[in-house]
C-alpha positions, 0 to 999 in steps of 0.5 A: 500500500502506498504511503501518502504524506502531507507535510506542514507546508501542505506539500505531499509526498508519496512513497511505494514502501512503508517508512518511518519518520526518520526515513522520510526525514532522510529522503527530504533533507540531509540536514533535517535527518541530522536535526530530527528528534521526534515526529508528529503523526496525525497530530500526535507525538511519535518516535522517529522509528514509528511505522507509517502507513496509508495517508498521514499528516507528518511533521518532523520535530527538531530542537527548534520546535517547542514539542521537540524540546519537550521530547529532548528534555523528557528523554534527558530526565530518564538519563538523570534518573538512571544515573541517580539509581546507578550511584545511589541504589535503592532510590525510588522514582517519582516523576520526571517531566520536561518543563520550560527551559529544562526538566526535573526528576523527583526522588525518594532516597535515603541519601540526602542530595546536595550540590556536592553530588552534582559533579558525580551525577553529571559524570555518570550521565555523561557515561550514559550518553556515551553508551548511546543506549536506545530508548526501547518501548514496551507495552505491558498488561496491567497486572504484569506492569504492577508485578514488575514495579512491585518487584523493583520496590517502585511504589510510586509507579505502582500508584500511578498505574493503579490510577490509570483507566482500566483500558489505558495502554501501559508502556515502559521505556528501557535504557540498558538496565534502567526501566521507567513507566512512561507514555513517551515518545523519546529520542532514538538514544541517549547519545542525542543529549550531549550537553546538560547541566544540573541546576538546583535542588528543591523539596516537592510533595508527592503529587503536590499534596502536603499529605504525601511524602516530601521527595527530593527534586533535582532540576536540570536542563539539556541541549543538543550542543554545548555552545547552546547550553553555555549561552543559556547558562550565561543568560541565566546568570544575567537574569539573576542579576535582575531577579526581582527577589534580589532587587526588590530587597536591595531597593527596600520594596519588600521583605519577608519574615519566616515567622510571618509565613511563606508567601506573605511579603511585607511591602516597605515604604518604597514598595507601598508607594509604588503600589499606591501610584500603580493602583491610582493609575489603574483605577483612574483608567478603568473609571475612564472606560466606564468601570464602577469601583466596588469594595467587597468583603475579604471573607464570606460564608461557604454558602456563597462559594457553594453557589458560585461553584468555588467550594466544590472546585477550588476548595483546596486552594482556599483558606478556610476558617474552621472545620469545612466538614462541620455544620453551621457557619464556616467562613473562607477568605476570598480567592477571587471577587467574582461571586462578590461583585455580581451581588451588586448587579443582584441587589435590585431588579435591573433593566436591559437599559442598565447594561452593560454594567462594568465592575472593577476592584483592586482586590486583595485575594488569598490563595493557598499556594504550595510552598514549592511554587512561591518565590519572592512576589511570585505566587504569593498567598496574599496579593492584590490585583485588578479584577473586573466583571461585566454584566451585558446583553448578548448583543453587547458581548463582542464589543465588551470583549474587545474592550477588555482585550484593549484594556489589558493591552493598554496596561501591559504597554504602560508597564513595558510588558507588551512583548512576548505575551501569550493569552488564553480564553476560557469558555463556560463549561456547559457540561458543569451544571453546578456552576 
């Protein structure tokens, strides 16, 4: 059966024999086959060795592609895990995903890792890269997979398998003696990850829950070439000089105190004045655009959050005053103002002529962020932001939405953050009848 391939630019190629993405890349360009890391087949990530047949939409991924980088760095996390288990037998594996600009792996080990271990781990990773071990995929029946990881003492992998749907495909990847539960895809071999660097350590609760054991997380990054890694590390060092957590303290904008609590910064006079100026600017601009200022309570009974849906869908991220399972009055600090601001609209009967009604508030909010997510003024537990909510008629929706986007862009330009910005539009969940 002929193989008909449609490439990302819309061009088509036809081959009489079955080929893999790697073989297709070789026929397209010598430079492409050298840079190829993985593929996208009919919209799904796949390895370069995946068999192709019939009519296929194919994209060859390189390190220039975001998804190609993710495959590269997730494969690198397996190299890190393999090196750690070689050096520290008995270490149990958590998870090791790719993240922006790098990857990490979580370990449960009797050995307490420190920066002094990095040189030895990197040396072992270099050995694994030089061994050029292929990433071999194997699919296992559920019971066989459970028995395999139970026998290896990998209780975290057993838990992950038990949480998979009954019909889930359970796959493992092997690099020599190292085996990991993983959906893939991966690089052809460990030899691709030629440049890497271990960056830092952190504690991380298993599956992000403080009820679970604290694991040891090693952060790292990797690149196909040493020159690219060197340039990235240079940029990181430059960024550290401009880190807000460093500059903010040096300029006496804010401080933190251990016995007050993590994620609860104190704005010092310089920082408070900057916030005051910014708040006045924001509120004046919103008023000019027809927004009406509200001031709503910092807390409310759980009844309000049950009506809004936050109690069922966001309770773990809220600070609750009292026993949430108890009868009677239970209060919670507000994580957002939307259920409060809409009470202004509901305070009396409204006419369609009253619409649109635009509400704004520079609101202090409270969210129970995990300790590992907080850094300086990033992801704090108490913060102030400008929130707006609009009540409008369906025929006004398009203009109001455009006005919101224009206001957001205006504010970003005003503070010099209008470049390299991404947006996400969240729609109402029609299937969630509780909202």
